[in-house]
N, C-alpha and C positions, 0 to 999 in steps of 0.2 A: 176788246182784245185784252189779253193778260200780259202785263209787262213785268219783267223781273229786273230789279235794280235800274229802273227807268222812271222818268217823270215827264208828264206832258205839260207844256206851257203854251197858252194861247196869247197871241199878240194881235191887236187891231191892225189891219192893213192900212197904210198911209194913203192908198188910192181908192179905197172903197170902204163900205161899212162891214165888209166881210172880215173874218178873222183868219189868221194863218196859225197853224199849229206846228209846234216843234217837239220832237221827242228827244230828250237828253238823257244820257247815261249818268248814273250815280256810281260813285266808288263803292265797291262791295267791301264786306268785312270778312276777315278770316281769323282763325285762332292763332294768337301770337305765342302764348304759352299757357300751360294748365297749372292751377294752384291746388294746394291741398284742400280737402273738404272742410268747411267750418264757417263760422260767422265772420263776415268781413268787417274790419275795424278802421281801415284807413288806406288811402291810395294817393301817391304823389309821384310826379314825374320830375326827376332832377337831371338837368342837362349839364354834363361835365365834358368840357372840351369838344362840344358839338355832338356828343353821344348821349342818347336818351337812356336814362336809367329809371325804370318804373319800380317804385317801392310799393309793395302791397303787404298788408298785415291781415292775416287770417288766424283768428284765435291767438295763440302765443307765437306764431311763426311770422318772422319778417323776411320777405323774399325780395330780391332784386332781379328783375327780368326772369322770374320763375325759379330762381335758385335761392335756397334758404341761406341767410347770412347771420342772423342771431335769433335766439329764442327769448321771449319776454317772460318776466315773472308773473305778469297779468295775462288773463285770457279773455276778458270782456271789457266793453267800454270803448269809446272813440279813441283813436290815436291821431295826433296832429303833427304836422310838419311845417317847418319854415327854413328857408335858406338864411345863412348868417354870413355877413361879409365884414371882416375886421378892417380897421383903418390901414393895415399893412397890405390889404388886397387878398388876404387868405380867405377862401370861400369854404364853408362847411355846411352841413345839413343837420338841423336839430330835430329830433323826434321825441315826443312826450306822450305818455299813455295814461295820464291822470295820477300816477304814483311815482314813476321813475322817468328820467330823462337821459337821452343818448346823443352824442355828437359824432357824426360821421365825417371823417377827414377825406374819405373817398367812398365810392359805393359799397365797398366790402369791408372797410375798417371802421369800427366804432369804439367809442369809449363811454362808459356809463358815468353820468354826473353823480359824484359821491359827496359833494360839499354838504356839510351838516346844515347849512342855511338854505339849501335848495328846498323850495316849497313843495311839501308833499303831505296830503293830496293837493292837487291843483286841477284847474280846468284845462282840458287838452286842446287849447287854442293858442299856440305860441305865436307871439308877435315880435318881429324884428323892427327896431326903430333906432336909427342913429348909433349903431354899435352896441345896443343893448338887446337882451332877450327879455321879454315881458310876459309874465304869466299871472293869471288870476287865481287867487287862493283864498281859503277862508270863506267868509260870506261876502266881503266887499273890498278886499285888498288886491292891489296890483303890485306884484313883486318884480324887481328887475335884477338882472345879473350885473356883474362888474363890467365896465367898459371893455369892449373888444374880447370878452371871454365868456361864452355861454356856460362854461363849466364852473365858474367862480361866482359865489354869491355872498353878500354881506348882510349881516343882521341889521334890521331896521331900515333896509333900503326898500321901502314900499310906500305907497300912497293909497288912501281909502276913497272909494266912491261912496260918499256919505250924504249926498244931498237928499236922497230918498231912502226910506226905511225898507229897502228890499235887498235881495241877495243877487250876486252876479250869476249870469247863466252862460255868458261867453264873452270873449274879446274879439274885436275885429279892427281893421285899420283902413282909413281912407286918406291917402296922401300923407300929411304929417300929423294926423290926428288918430289917436286910439279911441275907439268907441267901447266903453264899458257898458255892456248890455245887461240890465237887470230884469227881474221878473215884471216890473212895471215902469221902468225908466231907462234912459240912456244918458250917461255922462261922457263928456269929451275931455281928453287929456292930450297934452303936447309936451315936447321936450323943452323945458324952460332953462335947462343948464344948471339946475341946483347942484351944489357941491356935495360930494359923498361925505359921510356914508348914507346920506338920505337920498330919496328917489329924485332923479333928474326931472321927473314929470310934475306938472302943475295942471290943475283943472281949468278949463276954459269956462269961466263963469257966465 
């Protein structure tokens, strides 16, 4: 038999060695919205007030639920997203494209990060940790924003992944640890509460 959006599951019968077969339906898929033609660079679902807002980046176009909201200065390379929650409870969305950064206060309103100390270029893997935005930049440095403000950055507020002589390829996070992933190594960092203007992070030796 040819089944469309169905799956067959066989279960042993409790009263004999024979099997019982069940045909279960699977949810189908449909077109939600159509994007412009181009190279995909990033996708993120930001839920605000219980409403799903799907951010998609195609080329230089940033769309929310299929409608263009901003146009980037860059056209290629990965675009990364992270939610940001300030200690006051204000929630925003941070988007970085390897050169520039943007802070969305709501799905249609954004502000470009223009602080002279914002790391550019950077790895497009933004990490939120304890009220800081962390970006990898240079060959081995982890830069962090000011506390509670992803748009404000202070000179020298960074720490280096320098246990191994390789360069960073991405940042990721597991619970309260940031993983600095290099070409041949991984170093682990946590929020040690170091006083500004230096990085709050320390390496877990």
